[in-house]
C-alpha positions in Angstrom: 31.3 4.8 21.1 30.1 2.2 18.6 28.2 3.6 15.7 24.8 2.1 14.9 24.5 1.3 11.2 21.2 1.2 9.4 20.8 0.2 5.7 18.0 1.8 3.7 16.9 1.0 0.2 15.8 3.8 -2.0 13.6 2.4 -4.7 12.1 4.1 -7.7 9.3 2.5 -9.7 7.9 3.3 -13.1 5.7 6.5 -13.0 4.0 8.6 -15.5 6.8 11.1 -15.7 8.8 11.5 -18.9 12.4 12.7 -18.9 14.6 14.1 -21.6 16.7 10.9 -22.0 14.3 8.1 -21.2 10.9 7.1 -22.8 7.7 8.2 -21.2 6.8 6.1 -18.1 10.4 4.9 -17.5 11.3 4.4 -13.9 14.0 7.0 -13.3 15.8 8.3 -10.2 17.7 11.0 -12.0 20.9 8.9 -12.4 19.6 5.8 -14.2 16.3 4.4 -15.6 14.8 1.0 -16.2 12.1 0.3 -18.8 10.8 -2.3 -21.3 12.5 -2.5 -24.6 10.3 -1.0 -27.3 8.0 -3.4 -29.2 7.7 -3.3 -33.0 4.6 -1.1 -32.5 5.6 1.4 -29.8 7.3 2.1 -26.5 5.7 0.3 -23.6 5.1 2.0 -20.2 5.3 -1.3 -18.3 5.7 -5.0 -19.0 2.1 -6.3 -19.7 2.5 -10.0 -20.1 0.2 -13.0 -20.2 1.0 -16.7 -20.2 -0.6 -20.0 -19.4 0.9 -22.4 -16.7 3.9 -24.1 -18.1 4.6 -21.4 -20.7 7.9 -19.4 -21.1 8.0 -15.8 -22.3 11.1 -14.0 -23.7 11.4 -10.2 -23.4 14.0 -7.5 -22.9 14.7 -4.8 -20.3 16.7 -1.6 -20.9 19.0 0.0 -18.3 20.0 3.5 -19.1 22.8 5.5 -17.4 22.3 9.2 -17.3 25.5 10.1 -15.4 29.0 10.9 -16.7 30.6 7.8 -15.3 30.1 4.0 -15.7 27.6 2.4 -13.3 27.4 -1.2 -12.3 24.0 -2.8 -11.3 22.7 -6.0 -9.8 19.7 -7.1 -11.9 17.0 -9.2 -10.4 13.3 -9.9 -10.6 11.0 -9.2 -7.6 7.5 -9.8 -6.4 5.3 -6.7 -5.8 3.2 -5.9 -2.8 1.2 -3.0 -1.3 2.9 -1.1 1.5 1.2 -1.2 4.9 1.5 2.6 5.3 -0.4 3.8 2.3 -0.9 0.9 0.0 1.7 2.1 -2.5 3.2 -0.3 -5.1 6.5 -1.7 -3.8 8.7 -4.7 -4.5 10.7 -7.3 -2.5 14.4 -6.8 -1.9 17.0 -9.1 -3.4 17.4 -10.8 0.0 13.7 -11.6 0.4 12.0 -14.8 -0.7 10.3 -14.5 -4.1 7.2 -16.6 -5.0 5.8 -15.2 -8.2 7.4 -13.0 -10.9 10.5 -12.7 -8.7 11.0 -16.5 -8.8 10.0 -17.1 -12.4 11.8 -14.3 -14.3 15.6 -14.6 -14.9 17.7 -11.9 -16.6 20.4 -13.1 -18.9 22.9 -11.2 -16.8 22.7 -10.7 -13.1 25.2 -7.8 -13.1 25.8 -5.2 -15.8 28.0 -2.2 -16.2 26.4 0.6 -18.2 28.8 3.1 -19.8 28.4 6.9 -19.2 25.4 8.3 -21.0 24.8 4.8 -22.4 22.3 2.0 -22.2 22.3 -1.7 -22.2 19.5 -4.1 -23.3 19.3 -7.3 -21.3 17.1 -10.3 -22.4 15.2 -12.2 -19.8 13.0 -15.2 -19.6 9.8 -15.7 -17.6 8.9 -19.3 -17.0 5.4 -19.8 -15.5 5.4 -23.1 -13.6 2.7 -25.8 -14.3 1.0 -25.3 -11.0 0.9 -21.5 -11.1 -2.4 -20.1 -9.8 -4.5 -18.2 -12.4 -4.9 -14.4 -12.2 -2.5 -11.5 -11.7 1.1 -11.8 -10.5 2.6 -8.3 -10.3 6.3 -7.8 -9.9 9.3 -5.8 -11.3 12.7 -6.0 -12.8 15.1 -4.2 -10.6 18.5 -2.5 -11.2 20.2 -2.2 -7.9 23.3 -0.1 -7.2 25.0 -2.3 -4.6 27.3 0.6 -3.4 26.3 1.9 0.0 26.4 5.6 0.7 27.3 6.0 4.4 26.0 8.8 6.5 27.6 10.6 9.5 26.7 10.9 13.2 25.8 8.4 15.9 23.5 6.6 13.6 25.0 6.0 10.1 22.4 5.6 7.5 23.6 3.4 4.7 21.5 4.0 1.5 21.3 1.7 -1.5 19.4 3.0 -4.5 17.4 0.9 -6.9 15.1 1.5 -9.9 12.5 -1.0 -11.0 10.3 -1.4 -14.1 6.9 -2.9 -13.2 5.8 -6.3 -14.5 2.1 -7.0 -14.8 1.7 -10.8 -15.5 -1.6 -12.5 -15.9 -1.6 -16.3 -15.8 -4.4 -17.9 -17.8 -7.4 -19.4 -16.0 -10.5 -18.3 -14.0 -10.3 -14.7 -12.7 -12.1 -13.8 -9.5 -12.4 -10.2 -8.5 -13.2 -9.9 -4.8 -12.7 -7.1 -2.2 -13.4 -7.0 1.5 -13.7 -4.3 4.2 -12.6 -5.5 7.7 -12.1 -4.2 11.2 -13.8 -0.9 11.0 -13.2 1.3 14.1 -14.1 4.9 15.1 -12.0 6.9 17.6 -13.3 10.3 18.7 -11.2 13.4 19.6 -13.4 15.5 21.9 -12.8 18.9 23.6 -12.7 18.7 27.4 -15.6 21.1 27.7 -18.5 20.8 25.2 -18.6 23.6 22.7 -15.1 24.8 23.5 -12.9 23.4 20.8 -13.2 21.4 17.7 -14.4 17.8 17.7 -13.4 15.1 15.3 -13.0 11.4 14.8 -10.8 9.0 12.9 -12.4 6.1 11.0 -9.9 3.3 10.4 -10.4 0.1 8.5 -8.6 -2.7 6.5 -9.1 -3.0 2.8 -8.3 -6.5 1.5 -8.1 -8.0 -2.0 -9.5 -11.5 -1.5 -9.5 -12.4 -5.2 -6.8 -13.1 -7.8 -6.8 -10.0 -9.9 -5.5 -6.4 -9.3 -8.3 -4.0 -8.3 -8.7 -0.3 -8.6 -10.9 0.3 -5.6 -13.3 3.0 -4.6 -14.5 3.5 -1.0 -17.6 5.3 0.2 -18.0 6.5 3.8 -21.4 7.1 5.3 -22.2 8.0 8.9 -25.6 8.1 10.4 -26.7 9.3 13.9 -29.8 8.9 16.0 -33.0 8.4 14.1 -31.1 7.7 10.9 -29.8 11.2 10.4 -27.1 11.4 7.8 -24.0 12.9 9.4 -21.4 12.3 6.7 -21.4 10.9 3.1 -18.4 11.0 0.8 -16.1 9.1 -1.5 -12.7 8.6 0.0 -9.6 9.8 -1.9 -6.7 8.4 0.2 -6.9 4.8 -1.0 -4.4 2.8 -3.1 -4.8 3.2 -6.9 -4.0 -0.6 -7.2 -4.8 -3.2 -4.6 -2.8 -6.3 -5.6 -4.1 -9.9 -5.1 -3.9 -11.2 -1.6 -2.8 -7.8 -0.2 -4.4 -5.9 2.7 -3.9 -2.3 3.7 -4.8 -0.6 6.9 -6.2 2.9 6.2 -7.7 5.8 8.1 -9.9 8.7 7.3 -10.3 11.9 9.3 -13.8 13.0 10.2 -13.7 16.7 10.9 -16.6 18.2 12.7 -17.8 14.8 14.1 -20.7 15.2 16.6 -19.8 15.7 20.2 -22.9 13.9 21.4 -24.5 11.3 19.3 -25.0 7.6 18.8 -24.9 6.0 15.4 -23.1 3.9 12.8 -20.3 4.3 10.3 -20.5 2.2 7.1 -17.7 1.7 4.6 -18.5 0.4 1.1 -15.6 -0.7 -1.1 -16.2 -1.4 -4.8 -14.2 -2.3 -7.9 -15.1 -3.9 -11.2 -17.5 -6.8 -10.5 -17.1 -6.7 -6.8 -18.7 -4.7 -3.9 -18.6 -5.3 -0.1 -19.5 -3.3 3.0 -18.7 -3.3 6.7 -19.8 -1.0 9.6 -19.2 -0.2 13.2 -21.3 1.6 15.8 -20.0 4.7 17.7 -21.1 6.6 20.8 -19.8 10.2 21.0 -19.7 11.7 24.5 -17.7 14.8 25.6 -15.1 14.1 28.3 -16.6 16.5 30.8 -20.1 15.0 30.4 -18.6 11.5 30.7 -16.8 12.6 33.9 -19.9 14.1 35.4 -22.0 11.1 34.6 -19.3 8.8 36.1 -19.2 10.8 39.3 -23.0 10.8 39.5 -23.1 7.0 38.9 -20.4 6.4 41.5 -22.2 8.5 44.1 -25.5 6.9 43.3 -23.9 3.4 43.7 -22.4 4.4 47.0 -25.8 5.6 48.4 -27.4 2.4 47.1 -24.8 0.1 48.8 -25.1 2.1 52.1 -28.9 1.9 52.0 -28.7 -1.9 51.5 -26.4 -2.3 54.4 -28.6 -0.2 56.7 -31.7 -2.1 55.7 -29.9 -5.4 56.3 -28.7 -4.3 59.7 
């Protein structure tokens, strides 16, 4: 039997966790870490860079080996994006097409071997093209271990591991913060018999950054029923901490204890610095048993009406 082979990439990005052998905020997977070289003032959590179109920046990245054997890495720059699942910060793989930081940054070495318990500092240049759009261009510098760890079984999971230091680049020019809420939907989860079981709903929506700067969004959810009664009002917690320019994320929010019988509206308001937008959707909550009874009554009524019409016509 032929074995199905699947390659997975395990990627670690810079977080707020410090380790014993790496500076605070270094991206670290336990075996190696990647972080900006310290400036003359202090260590840097990430690369915060600014440049005008046509300008070139020189900087340095450090790759630290925490294991007892030498490790070899592929170094490359990558564009960042928000994951569709939860809006997390992620970067393109080496095989994907790069358009921003991933295309403009070039490490002095594309492959490095770091000795056991050692570190290597690698210079890189970031050349912003003349026609670069103003605003934020997030990305990362990635140290990829190209070795593939193979799994066993019918499906072999090949895993490549990578660690990346985030790059926050702002290109000079007008900045436009803008956010949008799109495609709001409400789906109900009703018990078959009214009053016997819990009712709930799921509010789903798309959050999109339509501007050219990174946003730290907040989203407020408000639901109203018949006669304008407030059914729900809260600020949502499960949203991305950073919504990158041009990115959209599909999100959902559970609504426990949603009404079993009501008619109203759900409104979502997204806000960030200097931008605020809302979108809404109507809902009609009806228990399954009630809907079934009403459907049967309507069908029987329609049958009697058709029969009466035929008798009167005859």
